[in-house]
N, C-alpha and C positions, 0 to 999 in steps of 0.2 A: 571370656574366651580370647585366645590369641587371634590377632588379625589374620583373616583367611582361614581360620579353623571353625568355620560355621557353614552348614549346608544352606545353599541358596534356594533350592527348589522343593516344591511339595507336589503331591499328586494332582493338585489343581493346575499345575503348570504343564501337565502332559495333555496336549491337545489331540483328541482323536474321536472319530466316529466309527473306527474300525472295530469289528467284533472281537478279533483276536487280541488287539491291544487293550480293549476294555476288560477282557477276561484276564489278561496278563497283569494289569494294574490291580484287579481285584485280588489275585493270588499274591502279588507283591505286598499289598496292604495287610494281608493276613500274615505274611512272613515278618512284616515289621513288628508285629506284636510279640514275636519270639526273640531269643537271643542267638539264634542259629547263624552260622556263617552262610553267605549267599554267593553263588557264582552266576554272573550275568554274561551271557555270550551274545555275539552278534557282530555284524560287519562294522567297520569304522564309520562313525557318523550317525549311528542309529539311535543314540541317546542313552547309552549305558550309564554314563555318569549322572545324567538327569534322574534316572531311575534310582540309582544308589543314594543320591541326595534325598529323594522323596521317601525312600525306605527309612533313612535315619530320622527325618523330620516327623515321621508317623510313629516312631518308636518311643519307648520309655527312656531312651538315651538322648532325647532332643535337647535337653538342657546342658549337655556335655559336648566336648569337641567332636567335630567331623573333619577329618584330615584326608585329603586326596593326594595321592602321589603316583606318578607314572614310572613304572619299573623299567621302561625302556629308555628313559630320559637321562639316566645316570649310570656311570661305570659302577662295577660291583662294589669296590671298596667304599665309594661315596654313598651308595644306597644303603650299605650295611651300617655305616656310622649315622646316617640320617634316621634310619628305622630303629636301631638298637642303642644309639648313643655311644659314648666312649668315656674312658677315664683319662685323667691327666697323664700325659706322656705316652699315650697309646700309639701315637705315630707323629711324625714330623708335622708341626703346625697345629697340633691338638691344643685346644684352649686350656689355660690353667684352670684347675678344678674340674675339668671334663665338661661333658654336656649330656643332658638327658636326650633320649631318642624319641621319635614320634609315637612309639607305642606307649611310652610313659606319659607324654603330653595328652594322648587320647584316652587315658584311663577313664573308664565308665562311658566312653563315647564310641565312635566308629572310625575305622580306617578303611579307606577305599583304595585298593591296589589295582591300578589300571595296567593293562598289558602284562598280566601276571606271567604269561608264557616266557617273557624275557628275563625272569628272575633266575640267577645262576643256581646250579645244584647245591652249592654250599648254603646259599640264602634260603633255598627251599627247605633244607633241613632245619634251619633256625626258625623259619615260619611255622613249620610243623610243630615244633616244640611250643611255640606261642599258642597254637590251637589246642594242643593236647594238655599242656601243663599250666597254661595261663601265667607264664613267667618269661622274663627276658634276662640276658646278661649283656652288659655293655662291652664294647670292644676294649680289650685290655683289662677287663675287670674279672673278678672272681665271685662276686656276690649276685645271687639270683634275686630279681625284683619282680614281685607279683603285679600283674596287670589284668584289668578287666576290660577287654576291648573286643568289640564286634568287628569281624573282618568281612568286607564285601569285596570280592575280586571280580575282575572283568577281563575278557579276552576276545579278540577277533579271530583267533585260531581255533582249530579243532584239537582240544586238549587230549581227547582219547587217542588221536593219531600220534600226538607227541609222547604220550605215555607208552604206546606200542613201540615207538622208535627209540625210547630211552632218554628222551630230552626233558621229560617232566616226570616227577616222582608219582608213582601210582598211589601211594598212601596219602600224599598231599592232595592229589586230585579227588580222591574219594572223600576226604575231609571237607574240601571246598564245595563239592558238587552234590552233597546230600540234599541241599535246597538250591535249585537252579532254575533260571528262566532264560529264554532266548528272545532277544529283540528282533522283530521282523524287519527286513529291508524295506525301504520306502517304496520300491517298485511293487511290493506285495501289499502295500497300504494305499492303493490308488484313490480310495475315497477320501484319504487324508491330505493328498497332495495340494489341492486347491485351497482346502481349509487352512493348512499350515502356511501356504504362500501368502494368503490374504492377511493372516495374523502377523507374519513377519514384515510384510510390506507396510501394513498399517503402523506397526511399531517404528520402523525405520523412517517412514514419512514424517511421523511426529518428531522423531529424534533430529532429523535434518531440517525441519520446518518446511517441508515440501508438501505439495498437494497429494491427496490420497490417490493410490493407484487402484484401478479396477481392471479385472480381467475380461477381455473379449472372449467370445465363444471359441474362436480359433486358437487363442493363446491358452485357454483352459484345456483344450484337446491336446495341444502340444505338450503341456506340462504333464499330463497323464500318460502320454505315449513315451516320454523320455524315461530311460532306465535309472537315472540318478545313481551312478556308481559311488558318489560321495555321500549318498543318502541325505538325511535332514540337514547336515552341516552344509552340503553343497547347495541345497534348496535355499537355505537361509542366506548364503552368500549371494546367490542370484537375486533374491528378493531385495537385498541391500543395494545391489548395483542398480536394479530397476528403479528403486525408490529414490536413489540419489539423482538419477536422470530425469525423474518425474514421468517419463513415458518410455516405452521401448517395446521391442519385439523379442520373443524368445524363439530362437531357431535351433533346435537340438541338432548337433552334429553326431558323429559316431561315438565320440568319447568326451564331449564337452557340451556345455549349454552356452550358445553365443547370444549376446543381446544386440538386437538391431532396434530400429525405431518404428513406431506407429501402429503396432498391433496391440500393445498394451497402452490403453488410453488413460491419461490421468484425469481425474474429475476436476 
């Protein structure tokens, strides 16, 4: 596998005591056994890429590449050439002999398309062809190339609303959403907040060579009361900061989690 073209996580890495999350993981594990495309929805920071990675690693494609790409991170022309590749002379600066695209690299494996809602209408058409016909054409090329790729897409937007407003293709939406799951926000997984915090804090304490952090009752209550707009990603960042300090207090403000001293006591 090419460097970075391997899924890092499995279902064992999804830490939860929450009934809905356990059910979701069970459904996703069954999805993994199929070759169907999957749409994962949910707020930013809820673990959509973690789930996509776990699905790939539980599938029959595990020995083949897993490639993750953020559709919002690149301008349209660059995303097109990355996904579909290009032929020599296709544009200024194109490599001699051209370059295969990520769909070709991911043959028999999985591509994870994050923030799919930011894909341009033109690329949505090309993606639909990949889903329907299992073939791609490089930029500047004329030859159709057969590919066997599973597509897992993710979004933090309501794609149905984007379809209604004409910003996202209806046929592509139905192709992607035939099998779909929604990741719950962390504020709806209150039983998992302290569980996740302790796991993250333990990992970071070991990483930094610091003493382990333990939660006081007051800190535990604060963690559960806070709404965590940044979800698990934000909780992980707070756990890292607290672990680096070895002790601290979590004082939730209206829109952020501030770390003070002495309510989180290090062992």
